[in-house]
C-alpha positions as CSV (number, residue, x, y, z in Angstrom):
1,M,125.7,122.6,9.6
2,R,127.3,122.0,13.0
3,T,127.1,125.8,13.6
4,L,123.4,125.8,12.8
5,F,122.7,122.9,15.1
6,A,124.6,124.6,18.0
7,W,122.5,127.8,17.5
8,L,119.2,125.9,17.5
9,L,120.3,124.1,20.7
10,L,121.2,127.4,22.3
11,V,117.7,128.8,21.5
12,L,116.0,125.8,22.9
13,I,117.8,125.7,26.2
14,S,117.9,129.5,26.8
15,P,115.4,130.8,29.3
16,V,112.5,132.5,27.5
17,T,110.5,135.2,29.3
18,L,106.9,134.9,28.3
19,A,104.2,137.5,29.0
20,T,101.8,136.4,31.7
21,E,98.1,137.2,31.9
22,F,96.9,137.7,35.4
23,H,93.1,137.6,36.2
24,V,91.1,139.5,38.8
25,S,87.6,138.7,39.9
26,V,85.3,139.9,42.7
27,S,85.0,136.3,43.7
28,G,88.7,135.7,43.8
29,N,91.3,135.7,46.6
30,D,94.5,137.7,46.8
31,A,96.3,134.5,48.1
32,N,95.6,132.9,44.7
33,A,98.1,132.7,41.8
34,G,96.0,135.1,39.7
35,T,95.2,132.5,37.0
36,A,91.9,132.4,35.2
37,E,90.9,129.4,37.4
38,K,92.3,131.0,40.6
39,P,92.1,134.8,40.1
40,F,93.1,137.6,42.5
41,K,90.4,139.5,44.3
42,T,91.9,143.0,43.9
43,I,93.6,144.8,41.0
44,S,96.2,146.0,43.5
45,A,97.3,142.4,44.1
46,A,97.8,141.8,40.4
47,A,99.7,145.1,40.1
48,L,102.2,143.9,42.7
49,V,103.3,140.9,40.6
50,A,102.8,142.3,37.0
51,Q,106.0,142.7,35.1
52,P,106.8,144.4,31.8
53,G,105.0,142.6,29.0
54,D,102.3,141.3,31.4
55,V,98.5,141.8,31.1
56,V,96.1,142.2,34.0
57,T,92.6,141.3,33.0
58,V,89.8,142.3,35.4
59,H,86.4,140.6,35.3
60,Q,83.0,142.0,35.8
61,G,82.1,143.8,39.0
62,V,82.8,146.8,41.2
63,Y,86.3,147.2,42.7
64,R,86.7,149.8,45.4
65,E,90.4,150.5,45.6
66,L,93.2,152.9,44.6
67,V,95.4,151.0,42.1
68,N,99.0,152.2,42.7
69,P,101.2,150.4,40.1
70,P,104.6,149.7,41.6
71,R,106.3,149.5,38.2
72,G,105.7,150.3,34.6
73,G,106.7,148.7,31.3
74,E,110.1,148.9,29.6
75,S,109.0,150.2,26.2
76,D,106.0,150.7,24.0
77,A,106.3,147.1,22.8
78,K,106.8,145.8,26.4
79,R,104.3,147.6,28.5
80,I,102.0,146.5,31.4
81,I,98.4,146.4,30.4
82,Y,95.4,146.7,32.7
83,Q,92.2,145.9,30.9
84,A,88.6,145.1,31.6
85,A,87.7,141.6,30.3
86,P,86.2,142.0,26.8
87,G,82.5,142.4,26.9
88,E,82.4,142.7,30.7
89,K,81.5,145.8,32.8
90,V,84.2,146.7,35.3
91,A,84.1,149.7,37.6
92,I,86.9,150.9,39.8
93,K,85.5,153.4,42.4
94,G,87.1,155.8,44.9
95,S,83.9,155.5,47.0
96,E,82.4,153.2,49.6
97,V,78.8,152.2,50.2
98,V,77.2,153.7,53.4
99,K,74.3,152.1,55.2
100,G,72.7,152.7,58.6
101,W,71.1,156.0,57.7
102,E,68.8,157.4,60.4
103,K,66.0,159.9,59.6
104,V,66.5,163.3,61.3
105,Q,63.8,165.6,60.0
106,N,62.1,166.7,56.7
107,D,64.1,165.0,53.9
108,T,67.3,164.8,56.0
109,W,69.0,161.6,57.1
110,K,72.2,161.1,59.1
111,A,75.0,158.4,59.0
112,V,77.9,158.0,61.4
113,V,81.0,156.6,59.6
114,P,84.1,155.5,61.7
115,N,87.2,157.4,60.7
116,R,89.1,154.1,60.3
117,L,87.2,153.7,56.9
118,F,89.3,156.5,55.6
119,G,92.7,155.6,57.0
120,S,95.2,158.5,56.8
121,F,93.2,160.5,54.3
122,N,89.7,161.8,55.2
123,P,88.3,163.8,52.4
124,Y,85.7,165.4,54.7
125,Q,88.6,167.1,56.5
126,E,90.6,168.0,53.3
127,L,89.8,171.3,51.7
128,I,90.0,172.0,48.0
129,R,92.8,174.7,47.8
130,G,95.8,175.8,45.8
131,D,97.2,178.2,43.3
132,W,94.7,180.1,41.1
133,F,91.7,178.6,43.2
134,N,88.9,180.9,44.3
135,P,86.5,179.3,46.8
136,K,83.9,182.1,46.3
137,G,83.8,182.8,50.0
138,R,83.0,179.3,51.3
139,E,84.8,176.1,52.2
140,H,84.8,173.1,49.8
141,H,85.8,169.7,50.9
142,R,87.0,166.8,48.7
143,G,84.3,164.5,49.9
144,A,81.1,163.8,48.1
145,V,77.8,161.9,48.6
146,Y,76.1,160.0,45.7
147,L,72.6,158.7,45.5
148,N,72.2,156.0,42.8
149,G,75.3,157.4,41.0
150,D,74.3,161.1,41.1
151,W,76.1,163.5,43.4
152,L,74.7,165.9,46.0
153,I,76.0,169.4,46.7
154,E,77.9,170.3,49.8
155,A,76.1,172.7,52.1
156,T,78.0,175.5,54.0
157,K,76.3,174.8,57.3
158,L,74.2,172.2,59.0
159,D,71.0,174.3,59.0
160,E,70.9,174.3,55.2
161,V,70.8,170.5,54.9
162,L,68.3,170.2,57.7
163,A,65.8,172.4,55.7
164,P,63.3,170.6,53.4
165,A,64.9,169.5,50.2
166,G,64.6,172.2,47.5
167,T,65.1,175.0,50.0
168,A,67.9,176.6,48.1
169,P,70.6,178.5,50.1
170,A,71.2,182.1,49.0
171,W,74.6,181.1,47.5
172,L,73.1,178.4,45.2
173,N,71.7,179.6,41.9
174,Q,71.8,178.6,38.3
175,A,74.3,181.3,37.3
176,G,76.7,180.6,40.1
177,G,76.5,184.1,41.4
178,E,78.8,185.5,38.7
179,Y,78.4,188.8,36.8
180,L,77.4,187.9,33.2
181,L,78.2,190.8,30.9
182,N,78.0,194.6,30.2
183,V,75.9,196.3,27.6
184,A,76.9,199.6,25.9
185,W,74.0,200.2,23.4
186,L,71.4,198.5,21.3
187,Q,70.1,199.4,17.8
188,P,67.2,198.1,15.7
189,A,68.2,197.6,12.0
190,N,68.6,201.0,10.2
191,M,67.2,202.9,13.1
192,A,68.6,205.1,15.9
193,R,71.0,203.7,18.5
194,V,69.7,203.4,22.0
195,P,72.2,203.9,24.9
196,A,72.0,201.0,27.3
197,N,71.8,203.4,30.3
198,S,68.6,205.1,28.9
199,F,66.3,202.4,30.3
200,T,63.0,203.5,31.9
201,A,62.9,200.6,34.4
202,K,65.2,197.9,35.6
203,H,65.6,195.0,38.0
204,G,69.1,194.7,39.4
205,T,72.1,195.9,37.3
206,Q,74.2,199.0,37.9
207,N,75.6,201.6,35.6
208,A,79.3,201.6,35.1
209,P,81.8,203.7,33.0
210,C,82.2,202.6,29.4
211,S,85.5,202.7,27.7
212,E,83.8,203.8,24.4
213,G,82.2,206.8,26.2
214,G,79.4,207.5,28.6
215,E,78.1,204.6,30.8
216,C,77.1,201.0,30.2
217,V,74.8,198.7,32.0
218,G,76.9,196.4,34.2
219,F,76.9,194.2,37.3
220,I,74.4,192.0,35.5
221,L,73.3,188.8,37.2
222,H,71.0,186.0,36.2
223,G,67.4,187.2,36.3
224,H,68.2,190.9,36.0
225,W,66.4,193.0,33.3
226,V,66.1,196.5,31.8
227,K,63.2,198.1,30.0
228,Y,63.2,200.7,27.2
229,E,60.0,202.5,26.2
230,K,59.4,204.2,22.8
231,V,62.0,202.2,20.9
232,D,61.4,202.9,17.1
233,F,61.8,199.7,15.1
234,G,60.7,201.2,11.8
235,Q,59.0,198.8,9.4
236,N,59.4,195.1,9.9
237,A,62.8,195.2,11.6
238,N,64.3,191.7,11.7
239,Q,67.6,192.4,13.4
240,L,68.8,194.1,16.6
241,E,72.4,194.9,17.2
242,I,73.7,194.8,20.8
243,R,77.1,196.1,21.9
244,A,78.3,193.9,24.8
245,A,81.4,192.7,26.6
246,S,82.2,190.0,29.2
247,A,85.1,188.8,31.3
248,S,83.2,185.8,32.7
249,R,81.4,182.9,31.1
250,G,79.0,185.4,29.6
251,G,75.3,184.9,29.3
252,V,72.2,185.2,27.2
253,I,70.3,188.4,26.4
254,E,66.6,187.6,25.8
255,V,64.9,190.2,23.6
256,R,61.3,190.5,24.8
257,L,58.4,192.9,24.0
258,D,56.5,194.9,26.6
259,A,57.7,193.1,29.8
260,P,60.5,191.0,31.1
261,D,58.3,187.9,30.6
262,G,56.7,189.3,27.4
263,E,56.9,187.8,24.0
264,L,60.3,186.5,23.1
265,V,61.4,187.8,19.7
266,G,65.1,187.0,19.8
267,S,68.0,185.6,21.9
268,C,71.6,186.8,21.9
269,P,74.3,184.6,23.4
270,V,77.3,186.7,24.7
271,P,80.5,184.7,25.3
272,N,83.6,185.8,27.1
273,T,85.1,188.6,25.0
274,G,88.3,188.9,27.0
275,D,87.5,191.8,29.3
276,W,84.6,193.8,30.8
277,Q,85.5,196.6,28.3
278,S,86.4,194.4,25.3
279,W,83.4,195.4,23.3
280,E,81.9,193.4,20.5
281,S,78.8,193.9,18.4
282,F,76.3,191.1,18.2
283,K,73.6,191.1,15.5
284,V,70.6,189.2,16.7
285,G,67.9,187.9,14.3
286,I,64.4,188.8,15.7
287,K,60.9,188.2,14.7
288,P,59.8,191.2,12.5
289,V,58.8,194.1,14.7
290,S,57.3,197.4,13.5
291,G,56.6,200.8,14.9
292,V,57.4,202.2,18.3
293,R,57.4,199.5,21.0
294,T,58.5,198.8,24.6
295,L,61.5,196.6,24.6
296,C,63.0,194.5,27.5
297,L,66.3,192.8,27.7
298,A,66.2,189.9,30.1
299,F,69.5,188.5,31.2
300,K,70.1,184.8,31.8
301,G,73.1,182.9,33.0
302,S,74.6,180.4,30.5
303,S,75.0,177.7,33.2
304,F,73.7,174.2,32.5
305,A,73.7,173.4,36.2
306,P,70.4,172.1,37.6
307,A,68.0,174.5,39.2
308,A,68.7,175.3,42.8
309,E,65.3,174.0,43.9
310,E,66.1,170.6,42.3
311,T,69.4,170.0,44.1
312,L,70.0,167.9,47.2
313,L,72.5,168.9,49.9
314,W,75.0,167.2,52.3
315,Y,77.1,168.3,55.2
316,A,79.8,166.6,57.3
317,Q,81.5,167.0,60.6
318,V,84.6,165.1,61.7
319,D,85.7,164.4,65.3
320,G,88.4,162.2,66.7
321,E,86.5,158.9,66.1
322,N,83.8,159.5,63.5
323,T,82.7,161.4,60.5
324,T,79.0,162.3,60.7
325,I,77.2,163.0,57.4
326,W,73.8,164.6,57.0
327,A,72.2,164.4,53.6
328,Q,68.9,165.1,51.9
329,F,67.2,162.2,50.2
330,K,63.9,163.4,48.8
331,G,61.2,160.8,48.8
332,V,63.4,157.8,49.3
333,D,64.9,155.7,52.1
334,P,68.7,155.8,51.6
335,N,69.0,152.4,53.2
336,E,67.1,150.9,50.3
337,Q,69.1,152.8,47.7
338,L,72.7,152.9,46.6
339,V,74.4,155.6,48.6
340,E,78.2,156.0,48.3
341,I,80.7,158.5,49.7
342,N,84.1,159.6,48.5
343,V,86.9,157.8,50.3
344,R,90.0,157.7,48.1
345,R,92.0,160.5,46.5
346,A,92.2,158.7,43.1
347,V,91.3,155.4,41.5
348,F,94.4,154.7,39.4
349,Y,97.5,156.6,40.2
350,P,101.2,155.7,40.9
351,S,102.6,157.2,44.1
352,Q,106.0,157.3,42.5
353,T,107.1,159.1,39.3
354,N,108.5,157.4,36.1
355,R,106.1,154.5,36.1
356,D,106.3,154.4,32.3
357,Y,104.5,152.5,29.5
358,I,101.2,151.5,31.2
359,T,98.0,150.9,29.4
360,V,94.6,151.3,31.1
361,R,91.6,150.3,29.0
362,G,87.9,149.5,29.1
363,F,87.0,150.5,32.7
364,T,84.6,152.8,34.4
365,L,86.7,154.9,36.7
366,C,84.7,157.2,39.0
367,Q,83.9,158.9,42.4
368,A,87.3,160.1,43.6
369,A,88.2,162.8,46.1
370,T,90.6,164.5,43.8
371,Q,92.6,167.7,44.6
372,W,92.8,171.0,42.9
373,A,95.2,170.6,40.0
374,P,97.0,173.9,39.0
375,P,100.1,173.8,36.8
376,T,102.3,174.5,39.9
377,S,101.3,171.4,41.9
378,E,101.3,167.7,41.6
379,Q,98.2,166.9,39.4
380,I,96.2,164.0,40.7
381,A,92.9,163.0,39.1
382,V,90.6,160.0,39.0
383,I,93.4,158.5,36.8
384,G,96.8,160.1,36.4
385,T,100.3,159.4,35.0
386,N,102.4,161.2,37.7
387,W,105.4,162.4,35.7
388,S,105.8,159.3,33.5
389,K,106.1,158.5,29.8
390,G,104.1,156.6,27.3
391,W,100.8,155.7,29.0
392,I,97.8,154.7,26.9
393,I,94.5,155.6,28.5
394,E,91.7,154.3,26.2
395,N,88.1,153.3,25.9
396,N,87.3,154.2,29.5
397,T,84.4,156.0,31.1
398,I,85.7,158.5,33.6
399,R,83.3,160.5,35.7
400,H,82.4,162.2,39.0
401,S,85.6,163.8,40.1
402,V,85.6,166.6,42.6
403,C,88.3,168.2,40.4
404,S,89.8,166.5,37.4
405,G,89.2,163.3,35.4
406,I,92.5,162.5,33.8
407,A,95.9,164.0,34.8
408,L,99.0,164.0,32.6
409,G,100.6,166.0,35.2
410,K,103.4,167.6,37.0
411,H,105.5,165.9,39.7
412,G,105.0,166.9,43.3
413,D,107.5,168.6,45.5
414,E,107.8,171.0,48.5
415,F,107.1,173.9,46.2
416,D,103.6,172.9,45.3
417,N,101.1,175.7,45.5
418,T,103.7,178.3,46.4
419,S,103.6,180.3,43.1
420,A,101.5,183.1,44.6
421,D,99.4,182.9,41.4
422,T,102.2,184.5,39.3
423,A,103.9,183.8,36.0
424,E,107.2,184.1,37.9
425,G,106.2,181.2,40.1
426,Y,105.4,179.1,37.1
427,V,108.8,179.8,35.6
428,K,110.4,178.3,38.7
429,T,108.2,175.3,38.2
430,I,109.6,174.9,34.7
431,E,113.2,175.1,36.0
432,R,112.5,172.4,38.6
433,A,110.9,170.3,36.0
434,L,114.0,170.5,33.8
435,A,116.0,169.4,36.8
436,R,113.7,166.4,37.2
437,G,114.4,165.2,33.7
438,W,111.7,166.8,31.6
439,N,112.4,166.0,28.0
440,K,110.8,164.1,25.2
441,D,112.7,160.9,25.9
442,T,111.6,160.6,29.5
443,I,108.3,162.5,30.1
444,G,104.9,162.7,28.3
445,G,104.2,161.2,25.0
446,H,100.9,159.7,26.3
447,V,97.9,158.6,24.3
448,V,94.4,159.4,25.6
449,R,91.8,158.1,23.2
450,N,88.2,157.1,22.9
451,N,87.3,157.9,26.5
452,H,84.0,159.2,27.8
453,I,84.8,161.9,30.4
454,A,82.0,163.7,32.3
455,F,80.9,165.3,35.6
456,C,84.3,166.8,36.7
457,E,84.3,170.1,38.5
458,Q,87.7,171.4,37.4
459,T,88.8,169.7,34.1
460,G,88.1,166.6,32.0
461,I,91.8,166.3,31.2
462,V,94.5,168.4,32.9
463,G,98.3,168.5,32.3
464,S,101.3,170.6,33.2
465,M,104.4,169.7,31.2
466,G,103.7,166.0,31.7
467,C,101.3,166.3,28.8
468,S,103.9,167.3,26.3
469,F,104.2,165.3,23.1
470,S,100.9,163.6,23.8
471,T,97.9,162.8,21.5
472,V,94.3,163.3,22.7
473,T,91.9,161.8,20.2
474,G,88.4,160.6,19.8
475,N,87.3,161.5,23.4
476,T,83.8,162.7,24.4
477,I,84.1,165.3,27.2
478,H,81.1,167.0,28.7
479,D,79.5,168.4,31.8
480,I,82.7,170.0,33.1
481,H,82.6,172.7,35.9
482,L,78.9,173.2,35.5
483,R,77.9,173.4,39.2
484,Q,80.2,176.4,39.5
485,L,80.4,176.1,43.3
486,F,84.0,177.5,43.1
487,T,86.0,179.3,40.5
488,G,89.6,180.0,39.5
489,A,91.8,180.0,36.4
490,E,92.1,176.2,35.7
491,M,88.7,175.0,34.5
492,A,88.1,173.6,31.0
493,G,87.2,170.4,29.2
494,I,90.9,170.1,28.4
495,K,93.4,172.4,30.3
496,F,97.1,172.1,29.4
497,H,100.2,174.0,30.3
498,G,103.3,173.0,28.4
499,A,101.3,171.4,25.6
500,I,104.4,171.2,23.4
501,D,103.8,169.2,20.2
502,V,100.5,168.0,21.5
503,E,97.8,166.8,19.1
504,I,94.2,167.3,20.1
505,R,92.1,165.7,17.3
506,G,88.6,164.4,16.7
507,N,87.2,165.0,20.2
508,H,83.6,165.9,21.0
509,I,83.6,168.6,23.7
510,Y,80.4,170.2,24.9
511,R,78.6,171.5,28.0
512,T,81.8,172.7,29.6
513,C,82.7,176.1,31.1
514,L,85.4,176.3,28.3
515,G,86.2,173.7,25.7
516,T,90.0,173.6,25.3
517,W,92.4,175.9,27.1
518,L,96.1,175.8,26.0
519,D,97.9,178.0,28.5
520,W,101.5,178.9,28.7
521,M,104.0,177.1,26.4
522,A,101.9,175.5,23.6
523,Q,104.6,175.5,20.9
524,G,103.8,173.0,18.1
525,A,100.4,172.1,19.5
526,R,97.8,171.1,16.9
527,V,94.1,171.3,17.5
528,T,92.1,169.8,14.5
529,G,88.8,168.2,13.6
530,N,87.2,168.6,17.0
531,L,83.4,169.2,17.5
532,Y,82.6,171.9,20.1
533,H,79.2,173.1,21.0
534,D,77.1,174.4,24.0
535,N,80.2,175.5,25.9
536,Q,79.7,178.4,28.2
537,S,82.5,180.6,26.9
538,F,85.2,179.9,24.4
539,D,85.4,176.6,22.5
540,L,89.2,177.1,22.1
541,F,91.3,179.5,24.0
């Protein structure tokens, strides 16, 4: 009895560490204690004091900051949680509002922004660059301009943005200027095969050698067509077989009678087949056609990007004091609308590695000047884990990233973007990762679930080795790399290197350049129960 009493007394007088809930409100003050009655004003202020086991609850409003958590949790049971207050809409943005626009001419307005707004990082000076990146012959900056939440497209020179809105530059078109596919032959059901190069008229296209003999029709762009006269369909042909190949996103072959804009009798989507000479036969159902007819194949890009004439442009120049931005605002006064510009390189990202066991839930995270994220560089996105373990990223809306939405990525070092686009360079990256403690006990094992990820121009979710042992479930990912202003080898709804023992389950992935791409080192990865549709090339590669 005496022993039991002593134990109870020890429990009562021992210091007990209780979890603290800190509160943040747009009406708060960072000098406050962070209580519900006296909340902080910024999430960053709460992050400075939050300890393992604590919760940071953020109340309704827009927070324009980069949250750089100085510490993580200790374990899955003692993590630091950042959450939007239940039932409240909370946005963390990498942008700032710009007013003071002056009309220049046509639909073009100008704003002069002091460089002090950007601090040491000005996204209008920073180019998108890195391993496996192809700029398609022009410069791309990490800045962006948004009108009421929708982003404009960067022009290549001032003259383009001074033109009336809808005056599309030559480089801007729906198909992104990429070759679509090659065609070797076509054949109506049970009738004679028609060599593709036997056309009687054409617009665009060029003939090219065919690995299966003879020549194919190649160098096909959006809007090109070929015409064949005296094609014998026999009696009520309801199928046309087309032999085609593509090493790009592919395209759509419209089957039309008499003219390139004639009656549409069928449509044949052609995906990426692996190479320009990797031929596949596509059997297209068509409306019944009889007799000898004139047939046209009209080629369309598979892009979901908006029509060039519907886009608005912006352009920026930076000097020692100011950043001047010209932008097209068709039919509106930007001073009476919400106009925002990218300012920060991310929205939620630790500057140091090994900030483990952090939960981020319930936010809208958007409008960040993110960098290109190849597997051989530090991968920074709107939100990223930076070579840590055990994060949970759930129930967020993540959108409008110049490159990537979520990064489960590689650490940064002096060797970033020095691989010369080679497998050998990536092997060195693996060796350095092992030296930095890459194993199941210390890196990866993240949970990414039930997020809505959209409007990212490289990837929805990217990871290189830092993604290992993670689960990605229940996310909706769409509108990824649809503007196609640049290209490269790192674009997809989900793009992982080192996806060891990763589970990708129950996601809805659509309207992307490629659904899920598991690159080098995917041992033990499981992809199951996902819904893919309307992706421009492969659903899973």
